[in-house]
N, CA, C and O of each residue as an XYZ file, in Angstrom:
776
protein
N    -105.666     53.773   -208.132
C    -105.772     53.806   -206.786
C    -106.249     52.380   -206.228
O    -105.630     51.998   -205.235
N    -106.976     51.771   -206.579
C    -107.473     50.101   -206.164
C    -106.252     49.247   -206.184
O    -106.152     48.319   -205.381
N    -105.494     49.456   -206.891
C    -104.275     48.644   -207.024
C    -103.196     48.984   -205.738
O    -102.507     48.088   -205.250
N    -103.145     50.340   -205.279
C    -102.353     50.840   -204.073
C    -102.858     50.366   -202.914
O    -102.134     49.926   -202.022
N    -104.528     50.436   -202.818
C    -105.386     49.959   -201.704
C    -105.086     48.325   -201.002
O    -105.034     48.004   -199.815
N    -104.917     47.460   -202.276
C    -104.742     46.537   -202.521
C    -103.749     45.944   -201.929
O    -103.900     45.055   -201.092
N    -102.495     46.452   -202.370
C    -101.270     46.561   -202.003
C    -100.967     46.897   -200.460
O    -100.115     46.164   -199.960
N    -101.322     47.528   -199.921
C    -101.502     47.927   -198.341
C    -102.237     47.152   -197.736
O    -101.924     46.945   -196.563
N    -103.579     46.375   -198.330
C    -103.759     45.567   -197.461
C    -103.164     44.410   -197.535
O    -103.117     43.836   -196.447
N    -102.653     43.804   -198.481
C    -101.824     42.516   -198.782
C    -100.688     42.836   -197.752
O    -100.547     42.069   -196.800
N     -99.853     43.950   -197.891
C     -98.942     44.188   -197.035
C     -99.343     44.227   -195.319
O     -98.590     43.677   -194.516
N    -100.187     44.700   -195.016
C    -100.850     44.570   -193.583
C    -100.891     43.415   -193.092
O    -100.376     43.036   -192.041
N    -101.719     42.615   -194.102
C    -102.226     41.303   -193.832
C    -101.000     40.361   -193.554
O    -100.946     39.744   -192.490
N    -100.175     40.265   -194.351
C     -98.611     40.053   -194.343
C     -97.761     40.050   -192.972
O     -97.195     39.154   -192.347
N     -97.901     41.309   -192.792
C     -96.990     41.897   -191.759
C     -97.679     41.474   -190.479
O     -96.987     41.216   -189.494
N     -99.305     41.368   -190.422
C     -99.931     40.884   -189.059
C     -99.708     39.307   -188.987
O     -99.712     38.705   -187.913
N     -99.530     38.746   -190.109
C     -99.281     37.055   -189.978
C     -97.854     36.643   -189.791
O     -97.581     35.475   -189.515
N     -96.861     37.640   -189.942
C     -95.711     37.251   -189.762
C     -95.275     37.726   -187.823
O     -94.535     37.161   -187.018
N     -96.108     38.927   -187.704
C     -96.167     39.082   -186.270
C     -96.837     38.335   -185.270
O     -96.674     38.599   -184.078
N     -97.836     37.104   -185.798
C     -98.271     36.325   -184.792
C     -97.321     34.924   -184.618
O     -97.665     33.893   -184.039
N     -96.201     35.158   -185.199
C     -95.272     33.990   -184.830
C     -94.243     35.009   -184.039
O     -94.033     36.193   -184.299
N     -93.753     34.324   -183.159
C     -92.537     34.740   -182.212
C     -91.440     34.012   -182.063
O     -91.399     32.782   -182.031
N     -90.065     35.150   -181.922
C     -89.104     34.543   -181.431
C     -89.035     33.738   -180.193
O     -89.379     34.214   -179.110
N     -88.441     32.093   -180.376
C     -88.423     31.247   -179.329
C     -87.169     30.786   -178.958
O     -86.466     30.515   -179.932
N     -86.640     30.603   -177.849
C     -85.927     29.856   -177.288
C     -86.231     28.655   -176.600
O     -87.121     28.734   -175.753
N     -85.508     27.216   -176.840
C     -86.122     26.249   -175.925
C     -85.188     25.290   -175.825
O     -84.113     25.460   -176.400
N     -85.431     24.131   -175.088
C     -84.686     22.911   -175.113
C     -85.347     21.804   -175.098
O     -86.520     21.737   -174.731
N     -84.621     20.769   -175.518
C     -85.170     19.420   -176.050
C     -84.456     18.320   -175.302
O     -83.387     18.483   -174.714
N     -85.247     16.987   -175.382
C     -84.612     15.712   -174.893
C     -85.242     14.947   -175.605
O     -86.392     15.208   -175.960
N     -84.469     13.605   -176.031
C     -85.496     12.621   -176.839
C     -84.251     11.484   -177.034
O     -83.036     11.519   -176.844
N     -85.279     10.377   -177.552
C     -84.896      9.285   -177.663
C     -84.015      9.315   -179.397
O     -84.292      9.981   -180.395
N     -83.003      8.382   -179.178
C     -83.041      8.406   -180.700
C     -82.563      6.195   -181.041
O     -82.063      5.345   -180.304
N     -83.044      6.159   -182.390
C     -82.922      4.688   -182.538
C     -82.052      4.900   -183.812
O     -82.536      5.385   -184.835
N     -80.772      4.527   -183.713
C     -79.707      4.828   -184.515
C     -79.342      3.802   -185.125
O     -79.312      2.754   -184.479
N     -78.942      3.787   -186.602
C     -78.173      2.413   -186.991
C     -76.986      2.999   -188.236
O     -77.040      4.089   -188.805
N     -76.207      2.190   -188.386
C     -75.311      2.407   -189.440
C     -75.430      1.674   -190.921
O     -75.084      0.509   -191.113
N     -75.890      2.412   -191.776
C     -76.461      2.076   -193.152
C     -75.454      2.036   -194.253
O     -74.913      3.092   -194.581
N     -75.108      0.757   -194.941
C     -74.502      0.650   -196.152
C     -73.825     -0.703   -195.885
O     -74.437     -1.685   -195.466
N     -72.441     -0.672   -196.176
C     -71.655     -1.806   -195.992
C     -71.835     -2.524   -194.726
O     -72.129     -1.811   -193.767
N     -71.701     -4.018   -194.481
C     -71.718     -4.741   -193.153
C     -70.225     -4.662   -192.901
O     -69.279     -4.419   -193.651
N     -70.316     -4.963   -191.529
C     -68.439     -5.153   -191.430
C     -68.180     -6.429   -191.261
O     -68.199     -7.143   -190.258
N     -67.913     -6.648   -192.463
C     -67.984     -8.436   -192.771
C     -68.642     -9.256   -192.570
O     -69.722     -9.240   -193.160
N     -68.394    -10.198   -191.800
C     -69.494    -11.368   -191.522
C     -70.027    -10.485   -190.186
O     -69.448     -9.717   -189.417
N     -71.529    -11.011   -190.298
C     -72.342    -10.144   -188.934
C     -73.213     -9.212   -189.615
O     -73.201     -9.152   -190.845
N     -73.978     -8.468   -188.902
C     -74.949     -7.581   -189.146
C     -74.879     -6.496   -188.235
O     -74.353     -6.547   -187.123
N     -75.615     -5.179   -188.924
C     -75.545     -3.979   -188.045
C     -77.095     -3.901   -187.844
O     -77.999     -4.061   -188.665
N     -77.135     -3.593   -186.441
C     -78.559     -3.278   -186.072
C     -78.754     -1.803   -185.302
O     -77.893     -0.954   -185.071
N     -80.066     -1.793   -185.010
C     -80.120     -0.176   -184.160
C     -79.881     -0.451   -182.868
O     -80.119     -1.449   -182.187
N     -79.140      1.058   -182.524
C     -78.806      1.148   -181.171
C     -79.476      2.188   -180.599
O     -79.352      3.307   -181.098
N     -80.273      1.993   -179.491
C     -81.151      3.062   -178.630
C     -80.175      3.690   -177.858
O     -79.219      3.266   -177.207
N     -80.709      4.982   -178.114
C     -79.674      6.120   -177.386
C     -80.531      7.298   -176.863
O     -81.711      7.180   -176.533
N     -79.777      8.512   -176.819
C     -80.415      9.747   -176.631
C     -79.932     10.941   -177.428
O     -78.994     10.778   -178.209
N     -80.475     12.080   -177.295
C     -79.861     13.446   -177.639
C     -80.616     14.517   -176.708
O     -81.642     14.287   -176.067
N     -80.059     15.480   -176.746
C     -80.232     16.539   -176.022
C     -79.549     17.892   -176.175
O     -78.397     17.997   -176.596
N     -80.256     18.850   -175.840
C     -79.796     20.154   -176.367
C     -80.538     21.350   -176.555
O     -81.595     21.237   -175.935
N     -80.460     22.417   -177.118
C     -81.533     24.000   -177.149
C     -81.564     23.927   -178.661
O     -80.949     23.154   -179.396
N     -82.431     24.916   -178.975
C     -82.953     25.458   -180.122
C     -83.590     26.610   -180.005
O     -84.143     26.993   -178.974
N     -83.534     27.289   -181.192
C     -84.142     28.580   -181.523
C     -85.113     28.832   -182.523
O     -84.644     28.973   -183.652
N     -86.081     28.906   -182.432
C     -87.106     29.421   -183.772
C     -87.224     30.673   -184.047
O     -87.705     31.450   -183.221
N     -86.741     31.125   -185.426
C     -86.847     32.530   -185.813
C     -87.946     32.333   -187.011
O     -87.925     31.615   -188.010
N     -88.917     33.263   -186.509
C     -89.843     33.650   -187.866
C     -89.430     34.073   -188.860
O     -88.360     34.676   -188.774
N     -89.962     33.972   -189.978
C     -89.198     34.405   -191.211
C     -90.811     35.187   -191.617
O     -91.148     36.225   -191.048
N     -91.624     34.561   -192.583
C     -92.386     35.237   -193.200
C     -94.078     34.179   -193.345
O     -94.137     33.004   -193.707
N     -95.112     34.958   -192.986
C     -96.220     33.717   -192.896
C     -96.254     32.792   -192.109
O     -96.350     32.877   -190.885
N     -96.165     31.698   -192.853
C     -96.252     30.159   -191.916
C     -94.758     29.755   -191.902
O     -94.448     28.648   -191.462
N     -93.883     30.558   -192.340
C     -92.323     29.647   -192.326
C     -91.866     30.407   -191.074
O     -92.288     31.383   -190.454
N     -90.619     29.390   -190.928
C     -89.954     29.709   -189.700
C     -88.242     29.264   -189.694
O     -88.002     28.366   -190.501
N     -87.393     29.614   -189.138
C     -86.009     28.789   -189.343
C     -85.769     28.335   -187.879
O     -85.966     29.198   -187.024
N     -85.433     27.298   -187.532
C     -84.722     26.463   -186.354
C     -83.923     26.176   -186.160
O     -84.026     24.959   -186.319
N     -82.675     26.437   -185.782
C     -81.503     26.162   -185.510
C     -81.314     25.541   -183.970
O     -81.642     25.999   -182.875
N     -80.617     24.255   -184.370
C     -80.234     23.607   -182.863
C     -79.232     23.375   -182.566
O     -78.533     23.371   -183.579
N     -78.493     23.084   -181.433
C     -77.342     22.357   -180.971
C     -77.426     21.197   -179.884
O     -77.489     21.389   -178.670
N     -77.417     20.205   -180.397
C     -77.382     19.198   -179.771
C     -76.243     17.901   -179.626
O     -75.438     17.585   -180.502
N     -76.376     17.346   -178.493
C     -75.429     16.187   -178.106
C     -76.389     15.078   -178.656
O     -77.574     14.990   -178.333
N     -75.808     14.331   -179.432
C     -76.705     13.189   -180.030
C     -75.551     11.834   -179.866
O     -74.399     11.864   -180.298
N     -76.227     10.607   -179.090
C     -75.379      9.452   -179.436
C     -76.164      8.683   -180.016
O     -77.315      8.275   -179.857
N     -74.957      8.495   -181.046
C     -75.695      7.234   -181.988
C     -74.608      6.099   -182.211
O     -73.849      5.662   -181.346
N     -74.687      5.677   -183.644
C     -73.933      4.396   -183.679
C     -74.779      3.103   -184.249
O     -75.752      3.293   -184.978
N     -74.388      1.875   -183.905
C     -74.770      0.573   -184.326
C     -74.527     -0.265   -183.497
O     -73.465     -0.176   -182.881
N     -75.438     -1.340   -183.226
C     -75.013     -2.493   -182.617
C     -74.799     -3.675   -183.470
O     -75.722     -4.322   -183.964
N     -73.339     -3.973   -183.649
C     -72.858     -5.122   -184.778
C     -72.891     -6.288   -183.710
O     -72.241     -6.310   -182.665
N     -73.889     -7.384   -184.229
C     -73.737     -8.756   -183.806
C     -73.315     -9.796   -184.796
O     -73.761     -9.872   -185.941
N     -72.416    -10.595   -184.264
C     -72.020    -11.790   -184.776
C     -72.478    -13.200   -183.813
O     -72.084    -13.278   -182.649
N     -73.184    -14.087   -184.316
C     -73.818    -15.274   -183.719
C     -74.460    -14.640   -182.217
O     -75.501    -14.001   -182.061
N     -73.551    -15.018   -181.303
C     -73.997    -14.791   -180.063
C     -72.892    -13.692   -179.388
O     -72.640    -13.588   -178.187
N     -72.463    -13.116   -180.198
C     -71.176    -12.208   -179.879
C     -71.156    -10.687   -180.562
O     -72.114    -10.528   -181.318
N     -70.418     -9.728   -180.475
C     -70.482     -8.737   -181.444
C     -70.209     -7.416   -180.323
O     -69.982     -7.544   -179.120
N     -70.291     -6.325   -180.980
C     -69.845     -5.148   -180.431
C     -70.823     -4.039   -180.526
O     -71.377     -3.871   -181.612
N     -71.168     -3.095   -179.318
C     -72.090     -1.935   -180.001
C     -71.094     -1.019   -180.100
O     -70.182     -0.911   -179.281
N     -71.282     -0.123   -181.417
C     -70.446      0.947   -181.776
C     -71.420      2.275   -181.694
O     -72.482      2.577   -182.239
N     -70.435      3.002   -180.629
C     -71.092      4.236   -180.089
C     -70.366      5.322   -180.598
O     -69.220      5.646   -180.287
N     -71.377      6.045   -181.681
C     -70.420      7.427   -182.059
C     -71.441      8.665   -181.536
O     -72.617      8.923   -181.790
N     -70.498      9.256   -180.748
C     -71.144     10.669   -180.122
C     -71.130     12.038   -180.601
O     -70.110     12.598   -180.200
N     -71.794     12.716   -181.232
C     -71.767     13.991   -182.124
C     -72.201     14.959   -181.612
O     -73.113     14.719   -180.821
N     -71.840     16.329   -181.762
C     -72.498     17.649   -181.607
C     -72.909     17.923   -182.970
O     -72.237     18.307   -183.927
N     -74.288     17.619   -182.861
C     -75.213     18.033   -184.278
C     -75.618     19.317   -184.119
O     -76.021     19.772   -183.048
N     -75.509     20.081   -185.393
C     -76.113     21.330   -185.781
C     -76.947     21.088   -186.612
O     -76.502     20.928   -187.749
N     -78.672     20.943   -186.395
C     -79.661     20.858   -187.351
C     -79.897     22.486   -187.936
O     -79.691     23.505   -187.277
N     -80.321     22.427   -189.169
C     -80.678     24.102   -189.539
C     -81.952     23.870   -190.416
O     -81.977     23.896   -191.646
N     -83.253     23.585   -189.379
C     -84.210     23.440   -190.297
C     -85.280     24.409   -190.735
O     -85.786     25.159   -189.900
N     -85.677     24.437   -192.092
C     -86.891     25.130   -192.422
C     -88.172     24.484   -192.144
O     -88.510     23.370   -192.544
N     -89.143     25.628   -191.113
C     -90.369     24.845   -190.564
C     -91.361     25.524   -191.276
O     -91.172     26.701   -191.580
N     -92.666     24.792   -191.664
C     -93.975     25.122   -192.461
C     -94.965     24.943   -191.393
O     -95.198     23.830   -190.922
N     -95.582     26.065   -190.981
C     -96.778     25.450   -189.950
C     -97.955     24.966   -190.746
O     -98.727     25.808   -191.203
N     -98.140     23.838   -190.931
C     -99.544     23.320   -191.484
C    -100.681     24.104   -190.749
O    -101.145     24.996   -191.459
N    -101.000     24.047   -190.050
C    -101.872     24.618   -188.686
C    -101.687     24.963   -187.510
O    -100.647     24.468   -187.075
N    -102.416     25.821   -186.520
C    -101.942     26.253   -185.507
C    -101.005     25.205   -184.817
O    -101.398     24.041   -184.736
N     -99.702     25.588   -184.283
C     -99.029     24.623   -183.463
C     -98.466     23.132   -184.102
O     -97.684     22.471   -183.418
N     -98.846     22.703   -185.274
C     -98.483     21.653   -186.096
C     -97.132     22.553   -187.187
O     -97.114     23.702   -187.628
N     -96.268     21.564   -187.297
C     -95.368     22.140   -188.252
C     -94.619     20.897   -189.102
O     -94.220     19.846   -188.600
N     -94.548     21.212   -190.253
C     -93.395     19.955   -190.902
C     -92.232     20.947   -191.258
O     -92.303     22.124   -191.614
N     -90.728     19.835   -190.986
C     -89.559     20.994   -190.893
C     -88.604     19.738   -191.943
O     -88.824     18.535   -192.084
N     -87.871     20.327   -192.349
C     -86.505     19.598   -193.181
C     -85.342     20.611   -193.174
O     -85.411     21.835   -193.067
N     -84.311     19.860   -193.307
C     -82.951     20.791   -193.732
C     -81.763     19.845   -193.714
O     -81.848     18.642   -193.958
N     -80.606     20.518   -193.391
C     -79.627     20.111   -193.522
C     -79.122     19.750   -191.709
O     -79.376     20.484   -190.753
N     -78.509     18.674   -191.672
C     -77.858     18.189   -189.947
C     -76.416     18.025   -189.962
O     -75.912     17.038   -190.498
N     -75.718     18.935   -189.405
C     -74.104     18.766   -189.385
C     -73.874     18.208   -188.479
O     -74.528     18.501   -187.478
N     -73.096     17.402   -188.405
C     -72.107     17.015   -187.299
C     -70.674     16.875   -187.108
O     -69.909     16.732   -188.062
N     -70.185     16.923   -185.557
C     -69.116     16.902   -185.456
C     -68.738     15.713   -184.537
O     -69.169     15.579   -183.392
N     -67.979     14.958   -185.093
C     -67.821     13.605   -183.985
C     -66.949     13.744   -182.419
O     -65.770     14.095   -182.424
N     -67.432     13.533   -181.556
C     -67.196     13.813   -179.991
C     -66.131     12.831   -179.768
O     -64.955     13.180   -179.657
N     -66.608     11.311   -179.682
C     -66.162     10.159   -179.598
C     -66.461      8.903   -180.025
O     -67.649      8.833   -180.343
N     -65.971      8.061   -180.139
C     -66.410      6.845   -180.662
C     -65.460      5.562   -180.664
O     -64.341      5.402   -181.153
N     -66.349      4.645   -179.898
C     -65.969      3.374   -179.062
C     -66.979      2.342   -179.395
O     -68.071      2.601   -179.900
N     -66.477      0.944   -179.027
C     -66.696     -0.220   -179.035
C     -67.047     -0.699   -177.574
O     -66.910     -0.045   -176.540
N     -67.482     -1.854   -177.699
C     -67.690     -2.026   -175.876
C     -66.173     -2.077   -175.281
O     -65.979     -1.711   -174.121
N     -64.952     -2.604   -176.213
C     -64.164     -2.721   -175.947
C     -62.861     -1.674   -176.219
O     -61.787     -1.923   -175.671
N     -62.990     -0.652   -176.973
C     -61.841     -0.078   -177.683
C     -62.263      1.422   -178.021
O     -63.450      1.658   -178.244
N     -61.593      2.140   -178.052
C     -61.637      3.476   -178.553
C     -61.326      3.582   -180.046
O     -60.147      3.617   -180.400
N     -62.322      3.635   -180.947
C     -62.164      3.619   -182.244
C     -62.243      4.777   -183.195
O     -62.630      4.739   -184.364
N     -61.840      5.755   -182.550
C     -62.369      7.218   -183.117
C     -61.700      7.364   -184.351
O     -62.291      7.835   -185.323
N     -60.437      6.976   -184.405
C     -59.549      7.024   -185.523
C     -59.961      5.964   -186.867
O     -59.370      5.806   -187.934
N     -61.003      5.434   -186.430
C     -61.846      4.861   -187.511
C     -62.996      5.294   -188.289
O     -63.581      4.626   -189.141
N     -63.291      6.612   -187.868
C     -64.579      7.252   -188.024
C     -63.996      9.044   -188.573
O     -62.975      9.607   -188.179
N     -64.829      9.488   -189.369
C     -64.346     10.783   -189.936
C     -65.098     11.442   -188.929
O     -66.126     11.015   -188.404
N     -64.359     12.803   -188.631
C     -64.709     14.017   -187.856
C     -65.951     14.633   -188.107
O     -66.788     14.888   -187.241
N     -66.044     14.855   -189.256
C     -67.364     15.600   -190.098
C     -68.334     14.909   -190.395
O     -67.929     13.865   -190.905
N     -69.830     14.964   -190.318
C     -70.457     14.134   -190.611
C     -71.628     15.292   -191.524
O     -71.540     16.515   -191.417
N     -72.689     14.575   -192.404
C     -73.647     15.511   -192.381
C     -75.144     14.719   -192.988
O     -74.929     13.710   -193.659
N     -76.222     15.009   -192.843
C     -77.272     14.340   -192.834
C     -78.470     15.154   -193.447
O     -78.455     16.384   -193.488
N     -79.384     14.480   -193.863
C     -80.912     15.700   -194.260
C     -82.112     15.217   -193.370
O     -82.644     14.113   -193.480
N     -82.421     16.075   -192.583
C     -83.284     15.647   -191.309
C     -84.564     15.963   -191.855
O     -84.626     17.006   -192.506
N     -85.735     15.186   -191.707
C     -87.269     15.446   -192.268
C     -87.926     15.207   -190.962
O     -87.366     14.498   -190.126
N     -89.119     15.772   -190.726
C     -90.115     15.709   -189.323
C     -90.872     16.426   -189.297
O     -91.093     17.231   -190.201
N     -91.521     16.328   -188.184
C     -93.013     17.309   -187.889
C     -92.848     17.663   -186.521
O     -91.974     17.056   -185.901
N     -93.472     18.470   -185.972
C     -93.318     18.507   -184.323
C     -94.752     19.174   -184.036
O     -95.443     19.574   -184.973
N     -95.159     19.273   -182.726
C     -96.409     19.813   -182.576
C     -96.117     20.711   -181.445
O     -95.270     20.189   -180.720
N     -96.536     21.973   -180.982
C     -96.509     22.565   -179.870
C     -97.613     23.269   -179.213
O     -98.171     24.224   -179.756
N     -97.888     22.898   -178.250
C     -98.944     22.970   -177.327
C     -99.177     24.553   -176.463
O     -98.236     24.944   -175.772
N    -100.175     25.221   -176.530
C    -100.081     26.732   -176.020
C     -99.060     27.069   -174.954
O     -98.347     28.071   -175.002
N     -99.036     26.047   -173.863
C     -98.234     26.299   -172.740
C     -96.505     26.554   -173.271
O     -95.649     27.195   -172.660
N     -96.384     25.970   -174.330
C     -94.788     25.960   -174.500
C     -93.984     24.669   -174.800
O     -92.901     24.542   -175.370
N     -94.998     23.542   -174.136
C     -94.505     22.068   -174.455
C     -94.603     21.670   -176.082
O     -95.487     22.043   -176.853
N     -93.506     20.851   -176.384
C     -93.672     20.841   -178.015
C     -92.996     19.232   -177.951
O     -92.117     18.873   -177.167
N     -93.588     18.480   -178.883
C     -93.139     17.037   -179.320
C     -92.818     17.067   -180.886
O     -93.363     17.711   -181.782
N     -91.802     16.199   -180.921
C     -91.439     16.016   -182.336
C     -91.064     14.526   -182.813
O     -90.760     13.617   -182.041
N     -91.126     14.438   -184.048
C     -90.330     13.083   -184.548
C     -89.698     13.329   -185.757
O     -90.204     14.074   -186.596
N     -88.587     12.740   -185.927
C     -87.595     13.105   -186.807
C     -86.968     12.237   -187.694
O     -86.831     11.155   -187.124
N     -86.583     12.213   -188.676
C     -85.525     11.311   -189.391
C     -84.331     11.758   -189.894
O     -84.458     12.417   -190.926
N     -83.204     11.609   -189.490
C     -81.918     12.077   -190.372
C     -81.484     10.942   -191.185
O     -81.383      9.788   -190.766
N     -81.217     11.368   -192.458
C     -80.709     10.047   -193.280
C     -79.303     10.753   -193.568
O     -79.192     11.917   -193.950
N     -78.220      9.848   -193.321
C     -77.145     10.149   -193.362
C     -76.585     10.562   -195.047
O     -76.961      9.908   -196.020
N     -75.773     11.582   -195.137
C     -75.570     11.381   -196.782
C     -73.945     11.317   -196.886
O     -73.312     11.331   -197.942
N     -73.436     11.250   -195.652
C     -71.455     10.984   -195.963
C     -71.298     10.034   -195.419
O     -72.089      9.792   -194.507
N     -70.246      9.083   -195.708
C     -69.430      8.134   -195.319
C     -69.018      8.285   -194.183
O     -68.362      9.326   -194.135
N     -69.070      7.721   -193.119
C     -68.871      8.036   -191.564
C     -67.494      7.391   -191.427
O     -66.631      7.986   -190.781
N     -67.241      6.243   -191.979
C     -65.917      5.773   -192.204
C     -64.516      5.942   -192.363
O     -64.348      6.188   -193.557
N     -63.367      5.937   -191.740
C     -62.111      6.361   -192.460
C     -61.413      4.957   -192.619
O     -61.409      4.040   -191.798
N     -60.900      4.993   -193.700
C     -59.942      3.533   -194.671
C     -59.044      3.488   -193.040
O     -58.705      4.526   -192.473
N     -58.777      2.136   -192.491
C     -57.471      1.885   -192.229
C     -57.036      0.502   -191.916
O     -57.725     -0.476   -192.206
N     -55.993      0.434   -191.379
C     -54.692     -0.957   -191.927
C     -54.826     -1.272   -190.195
O     -54.788     -0.542   -189.205
N     -55.027     -2.971   -190.440
C     -54.574     -3.732   -189.477
C     -53.966     -4.570   -189.794
O     -54.432     -5.109   -190.798
N     -52.818     -5.136   -189.322
C     -52.095     -6.212   -189.698
C     -51.766     -6.267   -191.064
O     -51.796     -7.339   -191.668
N     -51.380     -4.956   -191.734
C     -51.147     -4.859   -193.026
C     -52.271     -4.940   -194.021
O     -52.163     -4.758   -195.234
N     -53.369     -5.238   -193.349
C     -54.725     -5.113   -194.098
C     -55.424     -3.767   -194.319
O     -55.613     -3.026   -193.354
N     -55.823     -3.418   -195.576
C     -56.683     -2.052   -195.324
C     -57.831     -2.520   -195.610
O     -58.058     -3.413   -196.426
N     -58.950     -1.683   -194.661
C     -60.367     -2.041   -194.345
C     -60.987     -0.814   -195.031
O     -60.316      0.217   -195.067
N     -61.930     -0.835   -195.453
C     -62.530      0.200   -196.355
C     -64.127     -0.172   -196.480
O     -64.647     -0.805   -197.399
N     -64.854      0.451   -195.175
C     -66.303      0.283   -195.487
C     -66.957      1.713   -195.398
O     -66.481      2.694   -194.826
N     -68.204      1.623   -196.117
C     -68.937      2.750   -196.381
C     -70.399      2.510   -195.688
O     -71.209      1.643   -196.016
N     -70.554      3.559   -194.571
C     -71.764      3.768   -193.817
C     -71.974      4.894   -193.468
O     -71.054      5.619   -193.090
N     -73.242      5.294   -193.519
C     -73.899      6.090   -193.200
C     -74.553      6.386   -191.662
O     -74.908      5.372   -191.060
N     -74.715      7.495   -191.076
C     -75.517      7.150   -189.723
C     -76.760      7.811   -189.936
O     -76.992      8.943   -190.361
N     -77.539      6.870   -189.551
C     -79.226      7.287   -189.573
C     -80.139      7.106   -188.486
O     -80.460      5.967   -188.147
N     -80.525      7.976   -187.989
C     -81.251      8.083   -186.909
C     -82.547      8.721   -187.152
O     -82.802      9.639   -187.931
N     -83.651      7.814   -186.025
C     -85.047      8.307   -186.003
C     -84.911      8.551   -184.470
O     -84.345      7.863   -183.620
N     -85.764     10.025   -184.329
C     -85.775     10.645   -183.261
C     -86.986     10.824   -182.840
O     -87.894     11.220   -183.570
N     -87.142     10.474   -181.299
C     -88.698     11.083   -180.702
C     -88.194     12.424   -179.731
O     -87.306     12.292   -178.888
N     -88.626     13.225   -179.885
C     -88.189     14.292   -178.767
C     -89.236     14.798   -178.101
O     -90.362     14.623   -178.567
N     -89.044     15.560   -176.813
C     -89.726     16.587   -176.090
C     -89.209     17.705   -175.691
O     -88.007     17.836   -175.460
N     -90.080     18.632   -175.569
C     -89.212     19.951   -175.081
C     -90.096     20.928   -174.689
O     -91.295     20.695   -174.532
N     -89.615     21.952   -174.529
C     -90.065     23.291   -174.095
C     -89.471     24.600   -174.601
O     -88.287     24.920   -174.494
N     -90.578     25.416   -175.244
C     -89.942     26.851   -175.757
C     -90.544     27.995   -174.939
O     -91.679     27.920   -174.469
N     -89.822     28.958   -174.799
C     -90.511     30.224   -174.327
C     -90.256     31.277   -175.130
O     -90.746     32.378   -174.879
């Protein structure tokens, strides 16, 4: 009998803890500091490119302090390639779909991690369309944290570490170029959930 009472008490506490979280929809906007990590582009160096991301999200409570947060983002990434006093900015625009597991450490503060998938929308340098030099699909691992205020405003920090090579092999003047780079992005965001 004691085991049955204990089971119902634990089930009731678990149910009430799960009910304390609620399903939320929201929007976010933020700053990207992106770079291509891996091979350099011949002579020269790859530096960070500062841009933005914007999109929507849902937070789906699972159990206890766990939640799932899928997002749909437009993310402008790439790198700044410099060679002496010249160079080109490499602009890679993606539609990103992060699917993050969240764990609430304390009320409002959560740690998050999960896969971040991407589809390349456009690829440009300062002078040319270079989409044929980059792969259409990309994947990264996102890890970060967010803090949500009672009024629904939230702030988040995230690092997306690229897992796949973003470059296609290409030929120019009979020479095959093969670079292996990953898109890495540090993101600072603000948003609102309701």
